[in-house]
Each structure stands twice: as structure tokens, then as C-alpha cells.
C-alpha positions in Angstrom: 111.3 -117.6 79.5 111.5 -113.8 79.7 110.8 -112.5 83.2 109.3 -109.0 83.6 110.4 -107.5 86.9 109.4 -103.9 86.1 106.4 -103.9 88.4 107.7 -106.3 91.0 106.8 -105.3 94.6 108.4 -106.3 97.9 107.6 -105.6 101.5 109.4 -102.3 101.2 107.5 -100.9 98.2 104.1 -102.6 98.5 102.1 -99.4 98.9 98.4 -100.0 99.6 98.8 -103.8 98.9 95.7 -103.7 96.7 96.5 -104.6 93.1 94.8 -106.2 90.1 96.8 -109.3 88.9 95.6 -108.7 85.4 97.8 -105.6 85.3 100.7 -108.1 85.2 99.5 -109.7 82.0 102.4 -109.1 79.7 102.9 -111.4 76.7 105.9 -112.4 74.5 105.1 -113.8 71.0 108.1 -116.2 71.2 107.6 -117.9 74.6 105.8 -117.8 77.9 106.3 -114.6 79.9 106.3 -114.5 83.7 105.8 -111.2 85.5 107.0 -111.0 89.1 104.2 -109.4 91.2 105.6 -109.8 94.7 108.9 -111.2 95.8 111.8 -110.7 98.2 109.6 -112.0 101.0 110.8 -114.8 103.2 107.4 -116.5 103.1 105.7 -116.1 99.7 106.2 -115.3 96.1 103.5 -114.1 93.6 103.9 -114.2 89.9 101.6 -113.9 86.9 102.3 -116.3 84.0 101.2 -115.2 80.5 100.9 -117.7 77.7 99.9 -117.1 74.1 98.1 -120.0 72.4 100.4 -123.0 72.1 102.9 -121.8 74.8 103.4 -123.5 78.1 105.1 -123.4 81.5 107.0 -126.7 81.1 106.7 -129.4 83.8 108.7 -128.9 86.9 108.6 -129.6 90.6 109.0 -127.6 93.8 110.3 -130.0 96.4 109.7 -127.6 99.3 107.0 -125.3 98.1 103.2 -125.3 97.6 101.4 -123.4 94.9 97.9 -122.0 94.5 97.3 -120.9 91.0 94.3 -118.8 89.9 93.5 -118.8 86.2 92.8 -115.1 85.3 91.9 -115.4 81.6 91.8 -118.0 78.9 91.7 -121.8 79.0 94.2 -124.6 78.8 95.6 -127.7 80.6 97.1 -128.1 84.0 99.7 -130.8 83.7 99.6 -132.8 86.9 102.2 -135.6 87.0 102.2 -135.6 83.2 98.4 -135.9 82.8 96.4 -133.0 81.4 93.6 -131.6 83.4 91.4 -128.9 81.7 91.4 -125.5 83.4 89.8 -122.1 82.6 89.4 -118.6 83.8 88.1 -118.6 87.4 89.6 -122.0 88.3 91.9 -122.4 91.2 94.6 -125.0 91.0 96.2 -126.4 94.2 99.7 -127.9 93.7 101.2 -129.5 96.8 105.0 -129.6 97.2 106.7 -132.4 95.3 104.0 -132.6 92.6 105.3 -132.4 89.0 103.2 -129.8 87.2 103.0 -127.3 84.4 100.4 -125.3 82.4 99.8 -125.3 78.7 97.6 -122.9 76.7 95.6 -125.2 74.5 92.9 -122.5 73.8 92.6 -119.9 71.0 93.0 -116.9 73.4 95.7 -115.8 75.7 96.0 -117.5 79.1 97.2 -115.8 82.3 97.3 -117.3 85.8 98.6 -116.0 89.1 100.7 -118.3 91.1 101.1 -117.8 94.9 104.0 -119.9 96.1 105.2 -120.6 99.6 108.9 -120.1 100.1 110.8 -122.6 102.3 113.6 -121.6 104.6 116.0 -122.9 101.8 114.4 -120.4 99.4 112.7 -120.8 96.1 113.4 -124.2 94.5 112.2 -125.0 90.9 113.5 -128.2 89.3 112.7 -129.0 85.6 111.2 -132.4 84.8 111.0 -133.7 81.3 111.3 -131.7 78.1 111.5 -128.0 78.7 109.9 -125.7 76.2 110.8 -122.5 78.1 114.1 -121.1 79.1 114.5 -119.6 82.6 115.8 -116.2 81.9 116.5 -115.1 85.5 
């Protein structure tokens, strides 16, 4: 998965702190694209995932982190423990730590969602589960 860090903010360069997550909607025709919105913080990470129709953020688990995901545009499926749950723009998805999850764009339009993730004292931990249709490029 390509990762765009060109707009990434941290506590040191946050500026006003008011940003539109849709400004982080950057797509790649070959595979899902993740744009780092805010990182290098000991407590939280914020990214925007961008999926063309048919692309997905493959199933994985965060053993020590919780997610809140807000669908910004498009429609698709939230994969919770391998079971598809429909999701669309405006929906919030809550993913407790230890839950296997992913997101798939099953719609005809682009899908973007913002993921706010807690960071544990051990750091960010993402473990793949099942077939991976994206490569982690960072």
C-alpha cells in the first residue's frame, strides 16, 4: 500500500489544528492509498484511507489499539471478524482492540475514511490476518 506522508502533521507542526480530512483524499489506481494526517504522537494516530472501487484495506488486527473510523465519501463494507457490514459516507465505525477488521470498497465511487487510532505504550501494532490484498509500503 502506498503511504503518502507529504501532508503529515505532528505536535511540532500542527498549526491551527483545524483541517478538513477530505484534503487527505489521495488515490492510487493500483492499490489502496493511506495518507498520514497526524502522527508522531504518543497517544493517537490519524490517517485517511482512500480506496478506488474494488480496492480494500485487508483484514488485520491491532492487539493494543482501538480505532474510530469515519466514512468521508463512498460506500463499501466494514469487515468485522470476516463478516461484511455495509458502511457509507457519514457512518462511524468503532473497532475495539483485538477485533479483526478491514474495509472494502464495493461501490461504484471512491471511498475514503478517516481512522483515529489509540497508540499503546508499546507503539502502533498492526498484524495481518488472512489474505492480504495490500502491501504495507512503510
